[in-house]
C-alpha positions as CSV (number, residue, x, y, z in Angstrom):
1,X,34.9,-9.3,-122.7
2,X,32.0,-7.4,-121.1
3,X,29.7,-10.3,-122.1
4,X,31.3,-12.9,-119.7
5,X,29.1,-13.9,-116.9
6,X,30.0,-14.1,-113.2
7,X,32.6,-16.8,-112.5
8,X,34.2,-16.5,-115.9
9,X,36.8,-14.3,-117.5
10,X,37.5,-13.5,-121.2
11,X,40.4,-15.3,-122.8
12,X,41.8,-12.9,-125.4
13,X,43.9,-15.6,-127.2
14,X,40.9,-17.9,-127.8
15,X,38.2,-15.1,-127.7
16,X,36.0,-17.1,-125.3
17,X,34.8,-16.8,-121.8
18,X,36.5,-19.4,-119.6
19,X,35.8,-20.5,-116.0
20,X,37.8,-19.1,-113.1
21,X,40.2,-21.5,-111.4
22,X,38.8,-23.7,-108.7
23,X,38.0,-21.7,-105.6
24,X,37.9,-18.3,-107.3
25,X,35.2,-16.3,-109.2
26,X,34.6,-13.0,-110.8
27,X,32.0,-10.4,-111.2
28,X,30.2,-10.3,-114.6
29,X,32.4,-8.7,-117.2
30,X,35.6,-8.8,-115.1
31,X,39.0,-9.4,-116.6
32,X,40.3,-11.3,-113.6
33,X,39.1,-13.8,-111.1
34,X,39.4,-11.5,-108.0
35,X,37.0,-13.0,-105.5
36,X,36.5,-16.4,-103.8
37,X,33.8,-18.6,-105.3
38,X,30.8,-19.9,-103.3
39,X,32.0,-22.7,-101.0
40,X,35.4,-20.9,-100.4
41,X,36.5,-18.0,-98.3
42,X,39.5,-15.7,-98.0
43,X,41.1,-16.5,-94.6
44,X,43.9,-13.9,-94.8
45,X,42.1,-10.6,-95.2
46,X,45.3,-8.9,-96.4
47,X,45.9,-11.4,-99.2
48,X,44.6,-11.3,-102.8
49,X,41.7,-13.6,-103.5
50,X,43.3,-16.2,-105.7
51,X,43.4,-20.0,-106.1
52,X,46.1,-20.3,-103.3
53,X,44.3,-18.0,-100.8
54,X,40.7,-19.0,-101.3
55,X,40.3,-21.8,-98.8
56,X,37.5,-24.4,-98.8
57,X,34.6,-23.6,-96.5
58,X,35.0,-27.1,-95.0
59,X,38.1,-25.7,-93.2
60,X,35.6,-23.8,-91.0
61,X,33.4,-26.5,-89.5
62,X,29.9,-25.1,-89.0
63,X,30.3,-22.3,-91.5
64,X,28.7,-21.5,-94.9
65,X,30.5,-19.5,-97.5
66,X,28.7,-17.6,-100.1
67,X,30.1,-16.0,-103.1
68,X,33.0,-13.5,-102.3
69,X,33.1,-14.7,-98.7
70,X,36.0,-13.7,-96.4
71,X,36.8,-14.8,-92.8
72,X,34.7,-11.8,-91.7
73,X,31.6,-12.6,-93.8
74,X,31.2,-16.4,-93.5
75,X,27.8,-17.3,-92.0
76,X,27.6,-19.7,-89.0
77,X,25.1,-22.6,-89.2
78,X,22.7,-23.1,-86.3
79,X,24.4,-24.8,-83.3
80,X,27.8,-23.2,-84.0
81,X,29.5,-20.2,-82.3
82,X,32.7,-18.2,-82.6
83,X,34.0,-15.2,-80.6
84,X,34.4,-12.7,-83.4
85,X,34.4,-12.4,-87.2
86,X,38.3,-12.3,-87.1
87,X,38.8,-15.9,-85.7
88,X,38.7,-19.1,-87.6
89,X,38.0,-21.0,-84.4
90,X,34.4,-22.2,-84.7
91,X,32.8,-24.3,-81.9
92,X,29.9,-26.7,-81.9
93,X,27.3,-25.9,-79.2
94,X,25.3,-28.2,-77.0
95,X,22.0,-29.3,-78.5
96,X,21.3,-29.9,-82.2
97,X,21.0,-28.0,-85.4
98,X,17.2,-27.8,-84.8
99,X,17.4,-26.9,-81.1
100,X,20.4,-25.0,-79.7
101,X,21.2,-21.9,-77.7
102,X,23.5,-20.9,-80.6
103,X,21.2,-19.7,-83.4
104,X,23.7,-19.2,-86.3
105,X,22.8,-17.0,-89.3
106,X,25.5,-14.4,-88.7
107,X,29.3,-14.2,-88.9
108,X,29.7,-14.3,-85.0
109,X,28.2,-16.4,-82.2
110,X,24.6,-15.3,-81.9
111,X,22.6,-16.7,-78.9
112,X,19.0,-17.1,-78.1
113,X,17.4,-14.5,-75.9
114,X,18.5,-14.8,-72.3
115,X,21.8,-16.5,-73.1
116,X,25.3,-15.3,-74.0
117,X,29.0,-15.8,-73.5
118,X,31.2,-18.6,-75.0
119,X,29.1,-21.2,-76.8
120,X,26.0,-19.4,-75.3
121,X,26.4,-21.2,-72.0
122,X,26.0,-18.1,-69.8
123,X,22.5,-17.5,-68.5
124,X,21.7,-13.8,-68.5
125,X,18.5,-13.9,-66.3
126,X,18.8,-14.2,-62.6
127,X,17.5,-17.5,-61.3
128,X,18.3,-19.5,-64.5
129,X,20.8,-22.4,-64.9
130,X,22.4,-23.8,-68.0
131,X,21.2,-27.3,-68.9
132,X,24.1,-29.2,-70.7
133,X,21.6,-31.8,-71.9
134,X,19.9,-29.5,-74.4
135,X,22.0,-26.3,-74.5
136,X,19.3,-24.0,-73.1
137,X,19.0,-21.9,-69.9
138,X,16.1,-23.0,-67.7
139,X,14.4,-21.4,-64.7
140,X,15.6,-22.9,-61.4
141,X,13.0,-24.9,-59.6
142,X,11.4,-23.3,-56.5
143,X,13.1,-24.4,-53.4
144,X,10.1,-23.6,-51.2
145,X,8.4,-27.0,-51.6
146,X,11.5,-29.0,-50.6
147,X,12.4,-26.8,-47.7
148,X,8.8,-27.0,-46.3
149,X,9.1,-30.8,-46.4
150,X,12.5,-30.8,-44.7
151,X,11.1,-28.4,-42.0
152,X,8.1,-30.7,-41.4
153,X,10.3,-33.8,-41.0
154,X,12.6,-32.0,-38.5
155,X,9.6,-30.8,-36.5
156,X,8.1,-34.3,-36.4
157,X,11.4,-35.8,-35.2
158,X,11.7,-33.1,-32.5
159,X,8.2,-33.9,-31.3
160,X,8.9,-37.6,-31.1
161,X,12.1,-37.0,-29.2
162,X,10.4,-34.7,-26.8
163,X,7.7,-37.3,-26.0
164,X,10.3,-40.0,-25.5
165,X,12.3,-37.7,-23.2
166,X,9.2,-36.9,-21.1
167,X,8.4,-40.6,-20.8
168,X,11.8,-41.6,-19.6
169,X,12.4,-38.6,-17.3
170,X,9.0,-38.6,-15.6
171,X,7.7,-42.1,-15.6
172,X,5.5,-41.4,-12.5
173,X,3.6,-38.7,-14.4
174,X,2.7,-41.0,-17.3
175,X,-1.0,-41.7,-17.6
176,X,-2.0,-45.1,-16.2
177,X,-3.1,-46.2,-19.7
178,X,0.5,-45.7,-21.0
179,X,2.3,-47.3,-18.1
180,X,3.9,-50.7,-18.7
181,X,1.9,-53.7,-17.3
182,X,3.9,-55.4,-14.4
C-alpha cells in the first residue's frame, strides 16, 4: 500500500489503489482518507476529516480551499474579508476583485495600507475618508479654497450693504454726481 499516491488508499481485498470518497483525500501511502480534498474544508475543527465533515468550499463565499484545508486555513480571495480564522462569516467588500481595500490572500481579512476594521472601511490616517464607490480611503480635500471664497463673498456683501446704508442715512453728503436728478 505504500505505492498509492495522494488522494487514494490501498484496497486490500482487490489489491488496488482506489480514490478517496468525494471531499476527502489522503497523503501518499496512507491507509485512510484522513484530510479534506482540494475544494473542500473541515468546518468543525474538532471533527474527523471524512466525507460528512469535509464541506464544499462554495459554502464559504469568497474563499479558496486547498488540499487539507480547515476553517482556519482557507484563503480569502481579493475583495473578501472575515474577522478571524475561526468564523465562517465571509463578507464581500466594496470595489471589485481587481481593486478593493480588502486584499485577500490570507485566512483573515487583510486590508490595504492605511485601512482596517470591518470590511476595511476604517481609514487609519488622519484626514482621510472612506469612499463607498470604490472601497478605498482618500485624502480629504482642502477646505481652504472653499472658505476663502465664502469669506470673499461675505466681505463683498458687507461692503455693498455699508454703501447702501451711507447713501440712505446721509443723502446730503452724497457727491453731486450720485444724487438723483429732480
